C-alpha positions as CSV (number, residue, x, y, z in Angstrom):
1,M,8.8,72.4,-55.2
2,N,10.9,72.6,-52.1
3,Y,11.2,69.8,-49.5
4,W,8.9,71.4,-47.0
5,E,6.1,71.6,-49.6
6,I,6.7,68.0,-50.5
7,F,6.4,67.0,-46.9
8,V,3.2,69.1,-46.3
9,N,1.6,67.9,-49.5
10,A,2.4,64.3,-48.7
11,Y,1.1,64.7,-45.1
12,S,-2.2,66.4,-46.0
13,G,-2.6,64.0,-49.0
14,Y,-2.2,61.0,-46.8
15,A,-4.6,62.4,-44.2
16,R,-7.3,62.8,-46.9
17,Y,-6.5,59.3,-48.2
18,L,-6.8,57.8,-44.7
19,W,-10.2,59.4,-44.1
20,Y,-11.4,58.2,-47.5
21,E,-10.2,54.7,-46.7
22,V,-12.2,54.5,-43.5
23,T,-15.4,56.0,-45.0
24,H,-15.4,54.3,-48.4
25,P,-15.2,50.5,-48.2
26,S,-14.0,48.9,-51.5
27,W,-11.9,46.0,-52.8
28,G,-9.0,48.4,-53.3
29,N,-9.2,49.7,-49.8
30,Y,-6.2,48.9,-47.6
31,F,-8.0,49.7,-44.3
32,Y,-10.7,47.1,-44.9
33,W,-8.2,44.5,-46.4
34,L,-6.4,44.7,-43.1
35,L,-9.6,44.1,-41.2
36,L,-10.6,41.3,-43.5
37,V,-7.3,39.5,-43.4
38,S,-7.2,39.8,-39.6
39,A,-10.7,38.5,-39.2
40,F,-9.9,35.5,-41.5
41,F,-7.0,34.4,-39.4
42,F,-8.8,35.0,-36.1
43,A,-11.6,32.7,-37.3
44,L,-9.0,30.0,-38.2
45,E,-7.5,30.4,-34.7
46,I,-10.9,29.9,-33.1
47,F,-12.1,27.0,-35.2
48,A,-8.8,25.1,-35.9
49,P,-6.3,26.2,-33.2
50,W,-2.8,24.7,-33.4
51,R,-2.4,25.1,-29.6
52,E,-5.8,24.0,-28.4
53,K,-5.1,25.0,-24.7
54,Q,-4.3,28.6,-25.6
55,S,-7.1,31.1,-24.9
56,K,-9.0,32.4,-28.0
57,F,-8.3,35.9,-26.7
58,R,-4.7,35.2,-25.7
59,K,-2.6,37.3,-23.5
60,D,-2.2,40.9,-24.8
61,F,-4.7,40.3,-27.7
62,W,-6.3,43.8,-27.4
63,L,-2.9,45.5,-27.0
64,D,-1.7,43.9,-30.2
65,F,-5.1,44.9,-31.9
66,F,-4.4,48.5,-31.0
67,Y,-0.9,48.2,-32.4
68,M,-2.5,47.3,-35.8
69,F,-4.0,50.7,-36.2
70,F,-1.2,52.6,-34.6
71,N,1.6,51.1,-36.7
72,F,-0.2,50.6,-40.0
73,F,-2.1,53.9,-40.0
74,L,-1.5,56.6,-37.4
75,F,2.3,56.5,-37.4
76,S,2.4,56.0,-41.1
77,L,0.6,59.4,-41.4
78,I,3.7,61.1,-40.2
79,I,6.6,58.9,-41.2
80,Y,5.9,56.5,-44.1
81,A,4.0,58.7,-46.5
82,A,5.4,62.2,-45.8
83,A,9.0,61.8,-44.7
84,S,9.8,59.0,-47.1
85,K,8.9,61.2,-50.1
86,V,11.2,63.9,-48.9
87,I,14.1,61.4,-48.4
88,V,13.5,59.8,-51.8
89,Q,13.6,63.2,-53.5
90,L,16.8,64.1,-51.6
91,L,18.5,60.9,-52.7
92,N,17.4,61.3,-56.3
93,N,18.6,64.9,-56.4
94,A,21.9,63.9,-54.8
95,I,22.5,61.2,-57.5
96,F,21.6,63.7,-60.2
97,N,23.9,66.4,-58.9
98,V,26.8,64.0,-58.7
99,T,26.3,62.0,-61.9
100,A,23.8,64.0,-63.9
101,F,21.7,60.9,-64.1
102,D,18.0,60.9,-63.1
103,L,17.5,57.5,-61.6
104,Q,13.7,57.7,-61.3
105,A,13.1,59.2,-64.8
106,S,15.5,56.8,-66.5
107,N,14.6,53.6,-64.6
108,P,14.0,50.7,-67.1
109,M,11.3,49.2,-64.8
110,Q,9.0,51.9,-66.0
111,T,8.6,50.0,-69.3
112,W,8.3,46.5,-67.6
113,P,5.0,44.7,-67.5
114,M,3.3,45.0,-64.1
115,W,3.8,41.4,-63.1
116,A,7.6,41.8,-63.5
117,V,7.5,45.0,-61.4
118,L,5.5,43.3,-58.7
119,L,7.7,40.2,-58.6
120,T,10.9,42.2,-58.6
121,G,9.6,44.6,-55.9
122,F,8.4,41.6,-53.7
123,V,11.8,39.8,-53.9
124,V,13.9,43.0,-53.4
125,R,11.7,44.1,-50.5
126,D,11.8,40.8,-48.8
127,F,15.6,40.5,-49.2
128,V,16.1,44.0,-47.8
129,Q,13.7,43.2,-44.9
130,W,15.7,40.0,-44.1
131,W,18.9,42.0,-43.6
132,I,17.1,44.8,-41.7
133,H,15.7,42.1,-39.4
134,R,19.2,40.7,-38.8
135,L,20.4,44.3,-38.1
136,L,17.7,44.7,-35.4
137,H,19.1,41.6,-33.6
138,R,22.8,42.4,-34.0
139,V,22.9,46.1,-33.1
140,A,22.4,46.5,-29.3
141,F,20.3,49.7,-29.3
142,L,18.1,48.5,-32.2
143,W,17.5,45.2,-30.3
144,E,16.1,47.2,-27.4
145,F,13.4,48.5,-29.8
146,H,12.9,45.1,-31.4
147,K,12.3,43.6,-27.9
148,V,8.8,44.9,-28.1
149,H,8.0,42.4,-30.8
150,H,9.7,39.6,-29.0
151,S,7.8,40.4,-25.7
152,V,4.9,38.3,-27.1
153,E,4.5,35.3,-24.8
154,E,1.5,33.7,-26.4
155,M,1.5,33.6,-30.2
156,G,-1.4,34.7,-32.4
157,F,-2.0,36.5,-35.7
158,A,-2.1,40.0,-34.0
159,A,1.4,39.4,-32.7
160,H,2.5,40.2,-36.2
161,L,1.4,43.8,-35.5
162,R,3.2,44.4,-32.2
163,Y,6.4,46.4,-32.8
164,H,8.1,49.6,-31.6
165,W,7.4,52.7,-33.6
166,M,11.2,53.0,-34.2
167,E,11.0,49.8,-36.3
168,N,8.7,51.7,-38.6
169,V,11.4,54.3,-39.1
170,V,14.1,51.8,-39.7
171,Y,12.2,49.3,-41.8
172,R,10.2,51.8,-43.9
173,T,13.1,54.0,-44.6
174,L,15.5,51.2,-45.6
175,E,12.9,49.1,-47.5
176,Y,10.8,51.8,-49.2
177,I,13.6,54.1,-50.5
178,P,15.2,51.3,-52.7
179,L,11.8,50.4,-54.0
180,A,10.9,54.0,-54.8
181,L,14.2,54.6,-56.5
182,L,13.6,51.4,-58.5
183,G,10.3,53.0,-59.7
184,I,7.9,50.9,-57.6
185,G,4.8,53.0,-57.3
186,L,2.4,53.3,-54.4
187,Y,-0.2,51.1,-56.0
188,D,2.4,48.4,-56.7
189,F,3.6,48.6,-53.1
190,F,0.0,48.2,-52.0
191,I,-0.4,44.9,-53.8
192,I,2.9,43.6,-52.5
193,H,2.0,44.7,-49.0
194,I,-1.4,43.0,-48.9
195,F,0.2,39.7,-49.9
196,T,3.0,40.0,-47.3
197,L,0.5,41.1,-44.7
198,A,-1.5,37.9,-45.1
199,V,1.7,35.8,-44.9
200,G,2.9,37.7,-41.8
201,H,-0.5,37.1,-40.1
202,Y,-0.3,33.4,-41.0
203,N,3.3,33.0,-39.7
204,H,2.3,34.4,-36.3
205,S,-1.1,32.7,-36.1
206,N,-2.2,29.9,-33.9
207,F,-3.1,27.9,-37.0
208,V,-1.1,25.6,-39.3
209,A,-2.0,24.5,-42.7
210,P,-0.6,21.4,-44.5
211,S,2.0,22.2,-47.1
212,W,-0.1,21.0,-49.9
213,I,-2.9,23.4,-49.0
214,S,-0.5,26.4,-48.8
215,G,1.1,25.3,-52.1
216,G,-2.4,25.0,-53.7
217,L,-3.3,28.4,-52.5
218,I,-0.2,30.0,-54.1
219,G,-1.1,28.0,-57.3
220,T,-4.6,29.4,-57.1
221,L,-3.4,32.9,-56.9
222,I,-1.1,32.3,-59.9
223,G,-4.1,30.7,-61.8
224,I,-6.3,33.8,-61.1
225,V,-3.6,36.1,-62.5
226,I,-3.2,34.0,-65.6
227,G,-6.9,33.1,-66.1
228,V,-8.2,36.7,-65.6
229,G,-5.2,38.4,-67.2
230,L,-4.2,40.5,-64.2
231,F,-1.0,42.6,-64.0
232,D,-0.3,42.7,-67.7
233,V,-0.3,38.9,-68.0
234,S,-1.6,38.0,-71.5
235,L,-0.7,34.3,-71.9
236,L,-4.3,33.3,-72.8
237,G,-5.6,36.5,-74.4
238,E,-9.4,36.8,-74.2
239,V,-11.0,33.6,-73.0
240,D,-14.5,32.6,-71.6
241,L,-15.3,32.0,-68.0
242,I,-15.0,28.2,-68.3
243,V,-11.5,28.3,-69.6
244,S,-10.5,30.8,-66.9
245,L,-11.9,28.6,-64.2
246,G,-10.1,25.6,-65.7
247,V,-6.8,27.5,-65.6
248,V,-7.4,28.4,-61.9
249,L,-8.2,24.8,-61.0
250,G,-5.3,23.4,-62.9
251,C,-2.8,25.9,-61.3
252,A,-4.3,25.0,-57.9
253,I,-3.7,21.3,-58.4
254,L,-0.2,21.9,-59.9
255,G,0.6,24.2,-56.9
256,A,-0.4,21.6,-54.4
257,L,1.6,18.9,-56.1
258,A,4.7,20.8,-57.2
259,L,5.0,23.6,-54.6
260,G,3.6,21.6,-51.6
261,P,6.8,19.6,-50.9
262,V,9.0,22.8,-50.9
263,M,6.6,25.4,-49.4
264,K,8.3,25.4,-46.0
265,V,11.7,25.9,-47.5
266,V,10.6,28.7,-49.8
267,F,8.0,30.4,-47.6
268,N,8.0,31.2,-43.9
269,S,5.5,29.2,-41.7
270,P,4.2,29.2,-38.1
271,E,6.3,26.2,-37.3
272,M,9.5,28.0,-38.5
273,H,8.7,31.5,-37.2
274,I,7.8,30.4,-33.7
275,W,11.4,29.3,-33.2
276,H,12.4,32.9,-34.0
277,H,10.3,33.9,-31.0
278,A,11.8,31.2,-28.7
279,Y,12.8,32.2,-25.2
280,E,16.3,30.9,-25.8
281,W,18.2,30.5,-29.1
282,P,20.8,27.8,-29.8
283,D,24.4,28.5,-28.8
284,S,25.4,28.5,-32.4
285,H,23.1,31.4,-33.2
286,P,23.2,33.7,-30.1
287,H,21.7,36.7,-32.0
288,G,18.7,34.8,-33.4
289,I,17.4,32.4,-36.0
290,N,14.8,32.2,-38.8
291,F,14.8,35.9,-39.8
292,G,12.6,35.5,-42.8
293,L,9.5,37.6,-43.0
294,T,7.7,36.2,-46.1
295,L,10.4,34.0,-47.7
296,A,12.3,31.4,-45.7
297,I,14.8,30.7,-48.4
298,W,17.2,33.5,-47.3
299,D,17.7,31.7,-43.9
300,Y,18.6,28.4,-45.7
301,I,21.0,30.3,-48.1
302,F,22.8,32.2,-45.3
303,G,22.7,29.4,-42.7
304,T,20.3,30.9,-40.1
305,A,17.5,28.4,-40.5
306,H,16.7,26.3,-37.4
307,M,13.6,24.1,-37.0
308,P,14.4,21.0,-34.9
309,D,10.6,20.2,-34.5
310,S,7.2,21.9,-34.8
311,G,7.9,24.1,-31.8
312,R,4.2,24.2,-31.0
313,D,4.6,24.4,-27.2
314,I,8.0,26.0,-26.7
315,R,8.4,29.0,-24.3
316,L,8.3,32.4,-26.0
317,G,9.9,35.7,-25.2
318,F,13.5,36.4,-24.1
319,P,15.5,36.2,-20.8
320,G,14.1,39.1,-18.8
321,V,10.8,39.4,-20.6
322,E,9.1,39.0,-17.1
323,E,10.3,42.5,-16.3
324,F,9.5,44.0,-19.7
325,P,6.9,46.8,-19.8
326,Q,3.3,45.5,-20.3
327,D,1.5,48.7,-21.5
328,F,1.7,50.5,-24.8
329,I,3.2,53.8,-23.6
330,K,6.1,52.2,-21.7
331,Q,6.8,49.7,-24.5
332,N,7.1,52.5,-27.0
333,T,9.3,54.7,-24.9
334,H,11.5,51.6,-24.1
335,G,15.0,51.9,-25.7
336,F,15.5,55.6,-25.2
337,V,16.1,55.6,-21.5
338,K,18.2,53.0,-19.7
339,K,16.9,51.7,-16.3
C-alpha cells in the first residue's frame, strides 16, 4: 500500500468513525465522553465556583465551546488520523531501510500487559508534551500561535480547548509519532486521552477541589482497575461484588491519605496552572512557568514551578492581549501574517 492509499483510507475511515461516534452513544464513545466531562466541570463551576464574582458564562465561553469541536474533531479529521499514519509509516520504513529493523513489529511493548502499556504511554506522552509546551513558549513564531490559548482573560474549563490549529500539527505530530512507534494503539491512546482530557478541564476550570478529594479520586480509579480486573490487572482473580467494592473503598481511603499531601506536586491543578496564564511572569522565567499539562512533577524537576499563592484573582493574558483578535477566523490566521 502506497502513502496516498494510507492517507485516503485513514481519512475516509476516520470520517466513518466520526459519523458513527455522533450517531451511536456508548460508554466507549469519545464524542459523548467529551460532552460528559465538559458538562460535569461546567456544573461544578456553576454550583461551587472558585471565583464567585465571575460570570457563569464567562467571556468567550461560546467561542471556546466551538473550539472544542473544531480542535478535537473537525481538524483531527484531516491531520491527526490521516496524516499521522502516513508519517509513522514513513519513519518506520526509514528505520527499516537504514537498520533492517522493524521497530513496530519488533516492539517488546506488544507483549506487555495493558496496564503497563497505558502507564508507559501516559508518562511518555506527558513528558513529550511538557517539552513541546516549552518549545511553544521559547520559539518566537510558535509563540505567536500559542498566544491564542493565552488570550483567555477569564478562566473556565472550556479555556482548555482554545488553541490555534497549528498547535494540533505540532503537538499531535511530536507526541503521537513516538507513541505509535512504541506500539501504543488507538484504543490505548483513547483511554489515556480521556483521562488527560478530564485533568486538563479541571486545571482550567473555575473550581478547586481539596487535595484529599483529588487523591481519593485517583485512589478510587486505581481501586476500580484492581477490583474489576481492568487492563489485564489480575491481582485478585475472580472475586464477588462485595470484595470488589471493598477494594475500591480501601483504595479511595488510601489515596486520600497517601496521595492527598503530594497531589499538587505530582499533578497539575487550577491553582498552579492559573499562574501559567498570568499576564506577567516573574523576571526569573521570562518565557513562562508551570508548563505541566497533566503532571506537575516535570516543573519541579526542571525548576519551572512557580506558585507563590493560590492566584485566584490574578490578571490573565499577556502584554498586548487587549489588541489580540477576538474572533475565531482572525485568531486562527494569526501567526502567518505580521501586522
